[in-house]
N, C-alpha and C positions, 0 to 999 in steps of 0.2 A: 561454334568454333569461331565464327566471325567476330562475335562479341569478345572472345578471349584474345584474338589477335589485336583488336582495337585497344583492349586494356593493356596488353603488353607494349604496344606502340606508344602509349601515353605514360608507361611506367607505373601503372596501377594494377591492382589485382582485386578480384571480387572479395568483399569482406567475408571472412569465415563465419558461418552461422553456428551459433551455440546450440546446445541441446534443445530439442523441441518437444512440446507436449504431443504425445501420440496415444493411440488407443491402448497399445501394449503397456505403456507407462502408467496409464490411468486405471487399468484393470484392478490392481491391488487396492487402490483407493475406493473404487466402486464396490469391491467386495466388502471392505470394512464398513462402508456406509450402509450397504444392504444388510449386513449382519446386525448393525446397530438398530436399523429400522425393524428388523425381524424380532429382535429382543424386546423392544417396546411394544410392538404390535401384538406379540404373544403374551405380553405382560410377565415376562420372565424376570424382570427386575424386582418383582415383588418378593422373590426369594432372598434378596440381599437386605434382610432386616433382622433385628434382634428377636422379634416376635417369632419369625420362622425358625431361628436357631433355638429359641426356648422350646418351641413346639416339637421339634425333631431332635432334641439333644440326645435322647437315648439311642435313636437309630444311628446318628452320626458318630457318637462315641463308641458304639458297638462296632460300627464299620471300621473305625480306626483301630480298635483293639484287635479285630480279626485280620485285617489286611496289612497293617504295619507300613512297610516301605511303599507299597502300592498306593496306600491312602495319601501318603506325603506327596508322591509324584503326581497323583491326580489333583491334589490341591494346588500344587505348583502350576500345573497346566491351566487350571481354572483361573488362578490369579493372573497368569500371563495373558490369557485371553481377555479377561476383564480389563486389564491395563491397556492392551492393544486396542480394544474397542472403546476405551475411555468411558466405561460405564460408571455410574455413581455407586457408592457403596464400598469404596476402598477401605474406609475405617472399619466397616462391619466385617469385611473379610480378614483384615489384619487382626482384629480382636478375636475373631473366630479361630484364627490360627493358634493363638495362645490358649484358647479354651480347649481346642482339640489336641494340640501337640505339646503344650507347655511353653514357657517363655523362650528358651533357647532354640529349640527345634522349630517352634512356631515362627519366631523372628527370622530364622535362616530360610525357612520356606517362603516367607513373604519377600525377603530381599532377592532371592533367586527368581521367583516368579515375576516380581515387579520389574526386575532388571531385564529379563528375557522379553517381557511384553513391551517395555520401553524401547529396547533395541529393535524389536520388530517394527513398531510404528515409526521410529526414527528412520530406519532403512527405507521403508515404503515412502515416507514423506520426502526424503532426500532424493531417491531415485525418480519418483514420479513428478515432483514439483520443484525440489530444491535446486537442482542443477539448472533447470530452465529459468527459474526466477532470478538466480544469481547472474546468469548470463545477460539478462535484460535489466539488471539493477543499475540504478544511477550512482553517481559518485558518493552521495550521502550514505546510502546503504552499504556500499563497498567499504567506506571508511569505518562505519559501525562494525561491519563484519571483521575487518582487520583488527580493531581494538578488542573485540570479543574473543577472537581466536587466540590473540596473544596471551590472554589470561583465562582461557576457557575453563580449565580445571577448577580454578578458584571460584569463578563466577557460578559455575554449575553446582559446585558444592554448596554455595550459599543458597541457591535456589532450591536445592534438594533438602537442605537442613531446615530452612524456614519457608513455610508455604505462602510466599508472597503472591504467587500466581497459581491458578489451577494446575494440577499435575499434568493434564494432557497438553497444556500450553507449553510447559517446560519440556515435554517430550518431543514436540515437533519444531519449535522455533530454532533450536540449535542446528537442525537439519538445513534450515534456510540460511543460516549464517556460516555454513561451511565448517562446522566443528567436526574433527576426525572422529570416526566411530570408536576408536580405542579410548580416546579421552572422554567421550560421552559415556561409554560403558563403565569406565573406572569411576567417574564422578557420580554416576547414578548408583552404582553398587555401594560405594562408601557413604554417599550422602544420605541414603535412606536407612542406614543401619540404626542410628540412634532412635529415630522416631518409630521405626518398626519394632524395636525392642521394648520401647515404652508401652506401645499399644498392645503388643503381645503379652507383656507382663500383666497388664490389666485384664486381658482375656483369660489368663491362667486362673484368676480369682473370680471369674464371672459366674461359676457354678454356684457359689454361695449367695450371689445376688439373685440368681434364679430361684434358689431354694427359699429365700426370704420373700419372694414375690415382689421385690422392689423394682421400680422403674429405673432403667439404666440410660444415662445420657452420655454419648461419646465425647461431647465437648468438655465434660468434667475431667477428662484425662489430661488436658493441657492446663495443668496447674501453673501458677506463677513460677514455681521452682523449675518445672520442666521447660517452660518457655525461656526462662533465663539461661538454662543450660544449653539449649539449642542456639540461642542468640550468641552465647559465648563461643560455641564451636564455629558458628558462621563468621564471627569476627576473626578467629584464628585462621580461617580459610582465606581471608582477605589480606593477611599479613604479607604473603609473597607479592601481591599486587602493590601494596604500599611500599614495600622495599624496592621494587623495580622502579617505581616513580621517584622515590627519594634518591636512589642511586643515579638515575638519569639526570636529575637536577644537579646533583653534585658534579657529575662529569661535565655538564654544560658550563658550570661556574669555573671549573679548573681550566677549561679551554679558554 
């Protein structure tokens, strides 16, 4: 109380403290890290391979044929968990979706699962670390945050369409830059549709490759034509940003 009276007498107030890191905030992060450690410790990531898919194809296709909607929902949950835990093997799961459910349903399952998983890890990162880091950020980071947020949808679409950075990096960095959840979810959902459909379409024809006993390489999916199409979509996503900057320069000249 004495300190408060002294501050009032001098016309100053104690600076408001921003969000702080606490055990409660860090528990979800600890849970994810623990789950990732458990996955690799139990060697569960060995199942995310095409050899495993080839070996168990009859069991998996039989399960899908018998269970229908439940199989799709189970796959979506698995994909969401894999995305949230940032496990390797996203390409394997996406191609497997096409193999199990066909191009359209497979791509839809991947988009929904990946979006849910990305939203989950984004929310955890923003709640646990994002608010506290932004509260302590210097002017340089705050300026970067302001610029990113102004065109967040366009920038995120580009990052989703073209894998310039690892998927898990694109999942969490926007949380530290103050991107709204709604913008993040829309950009994620729309941005991963083209790539998901391409990989799922390849997966729809994977059975013939298994039958011929040929070796399948996921990197062969990204042909020059596919890459060109994705880059074209990314350029279109940046048009609003270019228009804003051009309009801003014109308004400055008019003044």
